[in-house]
N, C-alpha and C positions, 0 to 999 in steps of 0.2 A: 583924406577928403570926406566930407559929409554927404550922405545920400538920403533920399526920401524913402526909398522902397527896398533897399538892401543894407545889410550889415557886413562889414569886412573886418576881420580880426586876424592876428598872426600869433602863432605859437612856435617859436624857433623858425625852422625852415618851411613850415606848413602854414598856408593861409586858408581861412575858411570864409566863403562868401555865402551869405544866407539871404534868400529872398524873403522879405519881411513885410508881407501884406496879409496877415493871418485872417483878418475880417473878410477878405476876398479869396480865401484859400490860396493865397500867394499867386493869383492869376497874373499873367503877363500883360501889361499894357505897354504902350510905346515908351513911356518914361522908364519903366523897369528894364526893358530891353536895352535902352541906351545906357542906363546905369550899369547893367551887367557887362556890357561891352567895354565900357570905360574901366571898370574894376579889373577885368581880365587883362586889358592892355597894361594897367598899372602893375599888376603882379608879374606879368611877363617881363617888364622892364626892371624888376627888382631882382638882382642877382642873388640875394639872400633867400628868396623863396624858391624852393625846389619842387613843391607839390601843392595842389589846391584841392580843397574839399568844397563841393557845391551842394547846398541843401536848402530846405525850406523851413520857415519858423513854425513852431507849434508841433502838434502830434497828428494832425489830420491830413496835411498835404505837403508834398514836395512843391509842385506847381500844378494846380488843378485845371490849367488850360489858359487860353488867351482871353482877354477882356472883350467879350463879344460886342458890347455896346459901343466900342470905339469904331467898329467897321461895319455895323449892321446895314448902313445905307450907302456903302461904297459902290462906285461904278466899276466896270471891267478894268479900266486902266488903273484906277485906284487900288483895286485888288492885286493887280500885277505888281504895282509899286510896293504895296504892303509886304508881299512875299519876298521880292527881290531885296528890299531894304533890310528886312529882318534877317534874312540869310547872311547878307554881307556884314551887318553890324554886330551880330551875335553868334548865330549858329555855325556858320563857316569859320568865323574867327575862333570860336571855341574848339572846333575840331582840329584846326591847324595850329593851335597854340603849341609851342615847344615845351611848355611846362605842363606836366601831366595833370589832368583834372579828374577827380573821383566824384561821381554823382552819388550822393547818399540819399536815396529815395525813401522818404519817411512818411508815406501815406499816398494820397492820390497823385499820380503822374499821368495826366490826361492831355490830349491835344498837344498844344505847344509845350506843356510840361514834359511829356514823354519825348518830344522832339529835342528839348533841351538836354534831357538825360542821355539820349542817344548820340548827341554831339560830343558828349564827354568821352574820355578815353577808357574809363572803367566805371562800371555801375554796380552798386550794392543796394539791396532793398531790405526794408523791415518786413516782418511777416504780415503786417496789416496793409502793405502797399497794394494798390490797385492801379494797373497800367492799361492804357488804351488810346486809340485815336478815333474819337466819336464824330469827327467832322461831317461825315456823310449824313448823319442824322439832322444836320443843319443845312443840308443842301450844298455843301462845299467839300473840298478835300484838304488833307494836310498841306500846308503851304510853306513850312519852315524845314523842308528836307525830309519829312516823315515818310513819304512814299519810297524814297531812296534808301535811307539808313535802316528802316525796319526790314526791308527786303535783304539788305546786305547782312544784317545780323541774324535773321531767323529763316531766310529763304522766301522765295516768291509766293509759294502757296500759302504758307502761314501768314505772311504779311497781308495778302489780299483778303484772307478770312478775317483777320483782326480789323482791317480797315472797312471792309464791306458790311460786317455785322455791327460795327460801331460799339461793340461790347467791351467790357473790362476783363482783364485776365489777372489772376492772382500772382503774388510774388513767386510762389512755388512753380506755377506754370511758366512764368517768365524765366525762371532759372533753368527749367528743363529744356526750354527751347533756345537757350543761349542769349536771351535778351539782357539778363543781369548775371554778374559773376558770382555773387554770394547773396544768401538770404539769412538774416539773423533777427532775433527779437529786437524790438525798437530800442530798448535801453542799451543794447550792444552795438547799435548801428554806428554811432560816431566813434566809439572805441575801435571798431574794426577799420573804419575809414582812416582814422589817425594811425593805426598800426601799419596799414598798407602805405600811407603817405610817408611815414618815417622810414620805411624800408626803401621807398623810392629815393628819398632825400639823401640816403647814404651813397648812392651811386652817382655816376658822372652825368651831370645835367646836359652837357653838350652831346654826349652819346645818346642819351634818352631822346633829346630833340631830333637827332638824326634818325633814330629808330621810328619815331612818330611820323616823320616825313616819308620814310621808306614804306611803312605800312599803309599810310594814306594814299600813296601814289598808285596803289593797286586799284583804287576806286576813282581816280581822277581821269577824266576823258582825255585821251591823247598822251597819257603818260605811261611809260614802261616801268612797272614796279621793280623788276629785276635790275634794270639799268640804273634806276634811282638808288637801289641798294648798293650797287657797285660804286657809284659816285660818293654816296654818304660814307660808305666803309672806307674809301680812300681818304676822304677829308679827315676822318678821325685820326689818321696817322700824323697829321700836322698839328694836333692839339696838345696843350699842356696836360690835359687829363689822360690822354693815352700814354704819355711819357711817365706820368705819376702812377698810373694804374699798373703798367708793366713793370716799372721799377719796384713798386711796393710788392708785387707778386713775387718777383725774384728775390727780394730782401725779406720775404715772409713776414710782412707787416700789413696793417690796414692802410689803404690809400687815403690821402687827404685831397679830395677833389676840389678844384676851384671853379669849375664850370667854364674853363677856357681851353 
C-alpha cells in the first residue's frame, strides 16, 4: 500500500516503518498517525513478518513532536477526542501489538515522538538523540500516554522532572535511567536494530506475543499480571511452536517455528 507520510519496507522477516516527513522533522499529524496505525495492523496480519523496526527519515529526527498547528485552536472536548483517538489508533495499538517493535531513535524524539518510542517494545538510540516531553511549555500535558509510560519506564520522580522542566535529555542519560536499551553511533543504529530484530525473528512468534501480553498486563488497570502469565503459559502448550521447540531441543537441532 502507498502512503503519503511513511515508508514501509521488508527484509526477510523484518519490516521497517519509517516516518517520512523530513521537512517537518517527521512531526506527527493526524494523517501520519492514521497511516502508522494502518501499517502496524498490516504487518501484524502478515505471518512472515516477525519483527518491526520503527524509525524516522533523515539524520535529525525520529519524530520531533506533534503537528501543533493542527490543534492550536481546539476546544476542551476536541482536546479530549484528540488524545483518546490517538491513543486508540496508534499508541495503544503499538504497545499491544504481538509482533515486537524496535524504535530506532535517530535524533530528536520529543512530545508525541517520545510517546511513540515509549509505546514500542524496545528502544535504541543514536548518540545524537535528544528525548523529552516539552508539552508544559505550550500550556498542555502529554496526551498520547506519555505521563503513564514515562513513569513506568523511569520512575515517578524522574518522569515528573522531565515533564515539568520541559527539557531534553541526552541519549546517554536516557540509557542510564532505563528509557532506552542501547546507545550507538548513528551509523550503527539500524545495524543494531536489524541485529536485534533478526534474533527475535528466530524465536517463536506465538510465544513472543504471549510474553508481550503477559508483560503488558502488569500495567493494565484491573488485570493481574501473574494470572495473565499463567494463562498465556498454559496456552503455549497447545501450540505447534511448543511441540516444535521441545522436539527440536530433544533432537539437538534448531527449531523451525511457524508462529502457530
